[in-house]
Structure formats: structure tokens, C-alpha cells
C-alpha positions as CSV (number, residue, x, y, z in Angstrom):
1,V,0.0,0.0,0.0
2,Q,1.2,3.6,-0.8
3,L,-0.2,6.6,1.2
4,V,-0.6,10.2,0.1
5,E,-1.9,12.8,2.6
6,S,-3.6,16.1,1.8
7,G,-5.5,18.8,3.6
8,G,-3.0,20.4,5.8
9,G,-2.5,24.2,6.1
10,L,-2.7,27.2,8.4
11,V,-5.7,27.7,10.5
12,Q,-6.6,30.0,13.4
13,P,-7.2,28.6,16.9
14,G,-10.7,27.3,17.1
15,G,-10.8,26.5,13.4
16,S,-11.2,23.2,11.6
17,L,-9.3,21.2,9.0
18,R,-9.9,17.9,7.4
19,L,-7.0,15.7,6.5
20,S,-7.3,13.0,3.8
21,C,-5.1,10.0,3.1
22,A,-5.4,8.2,-0.2
23,A,-4.2,4.6,-0.2
24,S,-3.2,2.7,-3.3
25,G,-2.8,-1.0,-3.5
26,A,-4.8,-4.1,-2.6
27,A,-6.5,-5.2,0.6
28,F,-7.0,-1.7,2.1
29,S,-9.7,-2.9,4.5
30,M,-7.3,-5.4,6.1
31,Y,-5.1,-2.5,7.3
32,T,-5.5,-0.7,10.6
33,M,-5.2,3.0,9.6
34,A,-3.9,5.7,11.9
35,W,-2.8,9.3,12.0
36,Y,0.3,10.3,13.8
37,R,1.8,13.7,14.4
38,Q,5.2,15.1,15.1
39,A,5.9,18.6,16.4
40,P,9.3,20.2,16.2
41,G,11.7,18.7,18.8
42,K,9.1,16.1,19.9
43,Q,8.6,12.4,19.3
44,R,6.0,11.2,16.8
45,E,2.8,10.4,18.6
46,L,-0.4,8.5,17.8
47,V,-3.4,10.8,17.4
48,A,-6.1,8.4,16.2
49,A,-6.5,4.9,14.7
50,I,-9.3,2.9,13.1
51,A,-9.3,-0.8,12.4
52,G,-10.8,-2.3,9.3
53,G,-14.1,-2.8,11.0
54,G,-14.3,0.9,11.8
55,I,-13.8,1.1,15.6
56,P,-11.8,4.2,16.4
57,N,-9.6,5.2,19.3
58,Y,-8.0,8.5,20.1
59,K,-5.3,10.2,22.0
60,D,-6.9,11.7,25.1
61,S,-6.1,15.3,24.2
62,V,-8.0,15.1,20.9
63,K,-11.1,13.2,22.1
64,G,-14.2,15.1,21.3
65,R,-12.4,17.4,18.9
66,F,-11.0,15.0,16.2
67,T,-12.8,12.3,14.3
68,I,-11.1,9.6,12.3
69,S,-13.1,7.8,9.6
70,R,-12.4,5.5,6.6
71,D,-14.1,4.7,3.4
72,N,-13.0,1.2,2.4
73,A,-14.7,1.4,-1.0
74,K,-12.6,4.5,-1.9
75,N,-9.4,3.5,-0.1
76,M,-9.5,6.6,2.0
77,V,-9.0,7.6,5.6
78,Y,-9.8,11.0,7.0
79,L,-9.1,13.1,10.1
80,Q,-11.7,15.8,10.9
81,M,-10.1,18.2,13.3
82,N,-12.3,20.8,15.1
83,S,-11.6,23.3,17.8
84,L,-7.9,23.3,16.8
85,K,-5.4,24.6,19.3
86,P,-1.8,25.9,18.8
87,E,-0.5,22.7,20.5
88,D,-2.0,20.7,17.6
89,T,0.6,22.2,15.3
90,A,2.6,19.4,13.8
91,V,3.3,17.4,10.7
92,Y,0.6,14.8,10.5
93,F,1.4,11.4,9.0
94,C,-0.9,8.7,7.7
95,Y,0.1,5.2,8.7
96,A,-1.2,1.8,7.6
97,V,-0.4,-1.5,9.3
98,R,-1.4,-5.1,9.2
99,V,0.1,-8.3,10.6
100,I,0.2,-11.5,8.5
101,N,1.8,-14.6,9.8
102,N,3.5,-12.6,12.6
103,I,5.1,-10.3,10.0
104,K,4.3,-6.6,10.2
105,D,3.5,-4.9,6.9
106,D,3.4,-1.2,7.4
107,K,3.7,2.1,5.5
108,W,4.0,5.8,6.2
109,G,2.8,8.7,4.2
110,Q,5.0,11.7,3.5
111,G,3.2,13.9,6.0
112,T,1.2,17.1,5.8
113,Q,1.9,20.3,7.8
114,V,-0.8,21.6,10.1
115,T,-0.2,25.0,11.7
116,V,-2.6,26.5,14.2
117,S,-1.8,30.1,14.8
118,S,-3.4,33.5,14.9
């Protein structure tokens, strides 16, 4: 699977952005999809993840503000981000992972910059 993110940009505090991740390749529904982010000088962290069956989980600090979703028919995963805060500023990465016969098969996108600033 190959991943391409889009939708980043500059937004004021309290604003919204929707990130998209287009996946190419077969068996998209077999992958757990996730969004990670990395702020300058910080480690990459998990923001949200969604398994093939569609059950999401979130980093505590984004619960109630961010929503991850996927469209298996279109090979797409989204991250709707509302009530954005300056501390959400980071490069956001799309990530796909599956395990087959105890072998991890994963892929990262190239990242998209999100800047929250007035």
C-alpha cells in the first residue's frame, strides 16, 4: 500500500481542518489506519487509529475534537479536526499497518503540515 496525505494548512485557533489520506494497493480494508503527528523537537505520537471494522480510538487530548473515519470502497481515511489549538501544530502522517503470519506490513505517508496560529 502507498499513502498520500492532503488537507494540511494554516488555521486560526478554534478552526477546523480535514486531512485526507489516499491509499493505493490491494486489501486496504485489512489494514488498521492511523494518524500520527510530530511537532518540532518532539517524538512522533499517535493521534487516532481505526481498524478495518471501523472502531476508532484517540489520544486523550484530541477526544471530542478529532474524528477519524475511513471509506474502504474508496481506499480513503480522514481526520476531521475541530476546535484546533496551537498545540495541535505538527506534521501529520498517515500510517497503515497489518500483521500477517506474525510479520508486520506497514507504510507511512510523506506527511502534511498543520499549523494552528493567529
